[in-house]
C-alpha positions, -999 to 999 in steps of 0.1 A, spaced: -12 64 211 -37 90 202 -30 107 168 -61 129 169 -57 154 141 -64 191 139 -102 192 133 -104 204 97 -131 178 87 -157 205 82 -141 210 47 -153 175 39 -189 184 45 -193 213 22 -219 212 -5 -207 200 -39 -224 210 -71 -222 193 -104 -209 225 -119 -180 226 -94 -171 190 -101 -171 196 -139 -150 228 -135 -125 211 -113 -123 180 -135 -115 201 -165 -85 216 -149 -68 184 -137 -35 174 -152 -24 138 -158 -3 141 -126 -33 153 -107 -53 122 -119 -23 101 -108 -26 116 -73 -64 109 -72 -57 73 -82 -31 68 -55 -54 83 -28 -84 62 -41 -63 30 -37 -44 38 -5 -65 65 12 -39 89 25 -3 100 19 20 127 32 33 156 11 67 141 7 53 107 -2 31 122 -29 61 143 -42 79 109 -47 50 89 -61 36 115 -84 70 125 -97 73 162 -86 107 178 -89 107 188 -52 86 187 -21 80 225 -24 65 221 -59 43 193 -46 32 215 -17 21 243 -41 1 219 -63 -15 200 -35 -25 233 -18 -41 244 -51 -61 211 -53 -71 215 -17 -84 250 -23 -107 237 -50 -120 209 -28 -103 182 -49 -82 171 -19 -86 173 18 -57 175 43 -51 170 80 -22 167 104 -21 140 131 -6 153 164 30 142 172 35 125 207 53 149 229 41 180 210 38 194 175 23 176 146 33 155 116 34 168 80 2 172 61 -17 140 52 -38 142 21 -69 123 10 -97 127 -16 -118 158 -9 -155 161 -17 -149 171 -53 -121 146 -58 -142 118 -45 -170 127 -69 -145 128 -98 -132 93 -90 -166 79 -83 -178 92 -117 -149 75 -134 -157 43 -115 -194 45 -124 -205 45 -88 -221 69 -63 -200 88 -38 -210 85 -1 -220 115 19 -192 139 28 -202 136 65 -195 99 64 -161 105 48 -153 130 76 -162 104 102 -139 78 87 -112 104 84 -113 111 121 -113 74 130 -82 69 109 -61 89 132 -69 71 164 -48 41 173 -33 14 151 -49 23 118 -27 53 112 4 35 124 -4 6 100 -9 28 70 22 48 78 44 17 80 30 2 48 34 34 28 68 41 42 81 7 31 68 10 -5 81 46 -8 115 34 4 115 7 -23 108 33 -50 132 59 -36 161 35 -35 164 36 -73 151 71 -79 176 92 -98 190 61 -115 167 58 -145 171 26 -165 191 8 -139 168 -4 -111 134 -7 -126 101 6 -113 70 -4 -93 43 -10 -120 16 -22 -96 8 -15 -60 -23 -28 -44 -35 -20 -9 -40 -46 18 -78 -43 17 -78 -51 -20 -56 -82 -15 -79 -92 13 -110 -90 -8 -95 -106 -38 -75 -134 -22 -88 -136 13 -53 -131 26 -40 -107 53 -10 -88 41 6 -53 41 2 -49 3 9 -64 -31 33 -51 -57 50 -59 -90 85 -46 -97 96 -45 -133 133 -45 -143 146 -27 -174 151 -61 -191 115 -69 -187 117 -94 -158 90 -89 -131 89 -97 -94 54 -101 -80 53 -100 -42 32 -96 -11 46 -78 19 44 -88 55 57 -63 80 70 -74 114 58 -44 134 58 -51 171 38 -47 192 10 -42 166 20 -74 148 37 -101 168 53 -134 157 21 -154 162 0 -129 141 27 -128 114 27 -166 112 -11 -165 109 -9 -140 81 16 -163 63 -9 -191 67 -36 -171 50 -15 -170 18 -17 -197 -9 10 -224 -8 17 -240 -42 25 -273 -24 -10 -274 -10 -36 -276 -38 -67 -265 -18 -50 -232 -8 -46 -220 -44 -67 -190 -54 -76 -176 -88 -53 -148 -98 -26 -155 -73 6 -165 -91 26 -194 -77 57 -174 -83 45 -146 -60 72 -140 -34 63 -133 2 87 -105 15 89 -103 53 105 -72 66 117 -73 102 125 -44 126 158 -59 139 182 -87 132 171 -105 164 134 -103 153 145 -117 119 161 -147 136 130 -153 157 107 -151 128 129 -172 106 127 -200 132 90 -196 136 84 -197 98 107 -227 93 90 -246 121 55 -237 111 58 -244 74 81 -274 75 103 -286 47 76 -293 22 63 -258 15 63 -245 -20 61 -208 -9 89 -186 -20 98 -164 10 125 -139 18 133 -120 50 152 -88 56 157 -64 85 164 -27 90 199 -34 104 208 -47 69 188 -24 46 194 10 62 233 10 57 231 -7 23 237 16 -7 208 2 -27 185 -1 4 158 -27 -1 172 -36 -35 206 -46 -20 218 -81 -11 199 -81 22 172 -108 16 175 -141 33 157 -168 12 134 -194 27 108 -219 14 112 -228 -22 141 -202 -24 162 -221 2 185 -237 -24 201 -203 -30 230 -196 -6 235 -164 14 215 -132 11 201 -121 -22 191 -90 -40 155 -86 -52 168 -91 -87 184 -124 -77 152 -134 -60 134 -128 -93 157 -153 -110 156 -178 -80 118 -181 -80 107 -215 -94 84 -209 -123 56 -234 -121 28 -213 -137 25 -181 -158 24 -150 -136 -12 -142 -129 -27 -108 -132 -29 -84 -102 -61 -79 -82 -86 -62 -104 -103 -29 -92 -137 -44 -101 -133 -70 -73 -134 -42 -47 -166 -26 -57 -187 -58 -54 -174 -67 -20 -175 -35 1 -183 -38 37 -205 -10 51 -183 -5 81 -150 -4 63 -130 25 77 -109 32 46 -136 30 19 -145 64 5 -174 55 -17 -192 25 -32 -224 18 -51 -241 -1 -22 -234 23 6 -265 35 25 -249 69 28 -247 76 -9 -260 108 -23 -277 116 -56 -253 131 -81 
């Protein structure tokens, strides 16, 4: 599928002065900086997703604020075309000034705007856009399921992108998160999305193999807690059954990995969505009977070591690949410009 966007990438190439960066930086609110941090980590979000993640009261309010940031060059926006006609809602990323502001906070040099524009166009061709869309939609659904119920369901206190997990732990996932409950309990997890035909059973099994297994000492990696749960989300119940068999056969009975599977056919009608009793335990969680909630999974995880810290931002800056399509700036990029 070709998701070629409206060509508005010329806005990414406009000349940016130090005065313009300073002026825009002085007008940013705490919520604006939250938006910049989200786009720095995850590259792009839709208007409705940013309305949820940044805590706007409504999508309309978010639209007005994002449009104001776009007018100042802090953000850039584009719309991928919708198959069959029309286009999707606005997708936002760091603009020339926004990238300079974040780069200054990181202590690195921003790459040339033309290179950012090239990467932006590449994003909307083929699987990359579909992959990001699926990952972001899942995490937003996790957050939205408890929105409006403060103090009851907890909050997502950490969310790291797949490229950071890959660089930190050399594992292929669809993201890493930490969910904190009101009583202080925390569930650290990595996400694997069953997303046919982009990700089939074989590739999903290979991704699972890339993760550390507490029962296999040589697979352990610094910073990866042994109580980190692997959440596998499946498109259908039939796919869940197939993947369950594949995982059980592949890992055998000696695995120490805590794994839980769920599918859309269970989560969509459930009142609490992804937080409801929809997760089927596997691996070191197998002793539990029936499906569990995420809160129950938190209690069922065997605690063999203190929960390790999440991937550190510093890990990313020292391991950037020059041809990475989602990197906006780094201090070793040959396309960097003088501030």
